[in-house]
Every structure is written in C-alpha cells, then in structure tokens.
One Martini backbone bead per residue (centre of mass of N, CA, C, O) as a GRO file, in nm:
protein
  106
    1MET     BB    1  -3.373   1.255  -7.310
    2PRO     BB    2  -3.513   1.229  -7.021
    3SER     BB    3  -3.577   1.401  -6.754
    4ALA     BB    4  -3.589   1.430  -6.438
    5PRO     BB    5  -3.814   1.468  -6.215
    6LYS     BB    6  -3.917   1.707  -6.011
    7SER     BB    7  -3.947   1.766  -5.701
    8ARG     BB    8  -4.110   1.925  -5.438
    9LEU     BB    9  -3.854   1.963  -5.251
   10THR     BB   10  -3.656   2.150  -5.404
   11PRO     BB   11  -3.798   2.433  -5.380
   12LEU     BB   12  -3.809   2.429  -5.074
   13LEU     BB   13  -3.501   2.418  -5.025
   14GLN     BB   14  -3.431   2.676  -5.185
   15SER     BB   15  -3.616   2.874  -5.010
   16ALA     BB   16  -3.473   2.780  -4.720
   17GLY     BB   17  -3.165   2.847  -4.738
   18ILE     BB   18  -3.134   3.147  -4.657
   19PRO     BB   19  -3.273   3.140  -4.377
   20ALA     BB   20  -3.087   2.921  -4.262
   21LEU     BB   21  -2.822   3.080  -4.285
   22ALA     BB   22  -2.917   3.316  -4.109
   23ILE     BB   23  -2.962   3.151  -3.850
   24ILE     BB   24  -2.675   3.043  -3.825
   25PHE     BB   25  -2.536   3.317  -3.815
   26MET     BB   26  -2.687   3.426  -3.561
   27GLY     BB   27  -2.608   3.191  -3.374
   28PHE     BB   28  -2.307   3.232  -3.378
   29PHE     BB   29  -2.309   3.527  -3.261
   30GLY     BB   30  -2.478   3.463  -3.010
   31TYR     BB   31  -2.286   3.269  -2.878
   32TYR     BB   32  -2.042   3.474  -2.857
   33ALA     BB   33  -2.201   3.687  -2.685
   34VAL     BB   34  -2.219   3.479  -2.438
   35MET     BB   35  -1.960   3.248  -2.460
   36GLY     BB   36  -1.734   3.408  -2.523
   37PRO     BB   37  -1.442   3.583  -2.442
   38ASN     BB   38  -1.652   3.862  -2.450
   39GLY     BB   39  -1.892   3.783  -2.294
   40LEU     BB   40  -2.133   3.778  -2.052
   41LEU     BB   41  -1.995   3.549  -1.870
   42ARG     BB   42  -1.716   3.723  -1.839
   43TYR     BB   43  -1.789   3.973  -1.668
   44ARG     BB   44  -1.740   3.869  -1.379
   45GLU     BB   45  -1.440   3.811  -1.415
   46TYR     BB   46  -1.361   4.102  -1.490
   47SER     BB   47  -1.459   4.233  -1.227
   48ARG     BB   48  -1.268   4.084  -1.035
   49ALA     BB   49  -1.004   4.172  -1.170
   50TYR     BB   50  -1.053   4.474  -1.133
   51ALA     BB   51  -1.065   4.479  -0.824
   52LYS     BB   52  -0.782   4.365  -0.782
   53ARG     BB   53  -0.630   4.593  -0.934
   54GLU     BB   54  -0.728   4.823  -0.753
   55ALA     BB   55  -0.590   4.722  -0.495
   56GLU     BB   56  -0.304   4.724  -0.608
   57PHE     BB   57  -0.302   5.023  -0.680
   58ALA     BB   58  -0.339   5.131  -0.393
   59GLN     BB   59  -0.076   5.015  -0.283
   60LEU     BB   60   0.114   5.153  -0.489
   61ASP     BB   61   0.030   5.442  -0.417
   62LYS     BB   62   0.132   5.435  -0.126
   63ARG     BB   63   0.425   5.366  -0.196
   64ARG     BB   64   0.477   5.617  -0.370
   65ALA     BB   65   0.427   5.823  -0.145
   66ALA     BB   66   0.657   5.726   0.038
   67LEU     BB   67   0.885   5.771  -0.169
   68ARG     BB   68   0.838   6.072  -0.208
   69ASN     BB   69   0.901   6.147   0.083
   70GLN     BB   70   1.191   6.044   0.086
   71VAL     BB   71   1.292   6.223  -0.143
   72ALA     BB   72   1.224   6.492  -0.006
   73LEU     BB   73   1.417   6.437   0.242
   74LEU     BB   74   1.677   6.406   0.024
   75ASP     BB   75   1.684   6.687  -0.080
   76PRO     BB   76   1.947   6.904  -0.151
   77LYS     BB   77   1.796   7.182  -0.185
   78ARG     BB   78   1.653   7.158   0.118
   79GLY     BB   79   1.790   6.962   0.280
   80ALA     BB   80   1.878   6.700   0.436
   81ASN     BB   81   1.766   6.467   0.646
   82PRO     BB   82   1.950   6.336   0.895
   83ASP     BB   83   1.777   6.095   0.982
   84MET     BB   84   1.742   5.969   0.701
   85VAL     BB   85   2.037   5.935   0.633
   86ASP     BB   86   2.111   5.758   0.875
   87GLU     BB   87   1.914   5.530   0.816
   88LEU     BB   88   2.017   5.451   0.531
   89VAL     BB   89   2.310   5.395   0.601
   90ARG     BB   90   2.260   5.173   0.812
   91LYS     BB   91   2.097   4.989   0.628
   92GLU     BB   92   2.306   4.951   0.390
   93LEU     BB   93   2.571   4.891   0.588
   94ASN     BB   94   2.510   4.749   0.854
   95VAL     BB   95   2.535   4.985   1.092
   96ALA     BB   96   2.557   4.892   1.438
   97HIS     BB   97   2.528   4.897   1.756
   98PRO     BB   98   2.448   4.677   2.005
   99ASP     BB   99   2.291   4.918   2.183
  100GLU     BB  100   2.109   4.973   1.947
  101ILE     BB  101   1.793   5.108   1.836
  102ILE     BB  102   1.600   5.046   1.548
  103VAL     BB  103   1.340   5.259   1.419
  104PRO     BB  104   1.118   5.231   1.186
  105LEU     BB  105   0.955   5.456   0.954
  106ASN     BB  106   0.615   5.373   0.840
   0.00000   0.00000   0.00000
C-alpha cells in the first residue's frame, strides 16, 4: 500500500511549532505582567490604598499617644491625677450636678 505523499506544509508546521508555543507562552506571562492582579496597571490602585492606610495609621497613632497619656495620668505608681480620675468617674457614671459644666480635655 502506498503511503500518502507528504505535503510541503507539514515540515513547515513542525518547524514553526516550538517558536509558536514560545510566543504564546511569553504572551501569556506578558499579559499577566501588565493586566494581571499584581500587574503594572494595578500599581496606581495599590498606591492609593497605601496612602489611605498611611492616613489611617497616622490617626490611630495620634489616638494611641492620647491613650498613653491618659494611662500615664492614671498610673498608681506615680500617683493618679485627681482631675483625670474625677473626669473619668463622672463620665462613666454619668454623675454631674445640673449647675456644673464639664469641659473635656481633648
């Protein structure tokens, strides 16, 4: 039985197969480098989120410093600040005379 004659196209396709796969492979990774979840186009979004988190961190840092100051004023080893103790007790127990004016120290 005679075999079918090979066309000229078959060797050309066989020799172009490996470079074509390499181009598809590089294109796949190139696409994800630009458009992927950690790609170049997401950098701006990450920068904005980072700036927002930095602002939140600055606010929390200020709040932490204020709380540290209050804790230092209530430290029994150094003697608690009577004004701070009075302020906290009145605030927590909601005890104030009608003619008193409470001025919070922020």
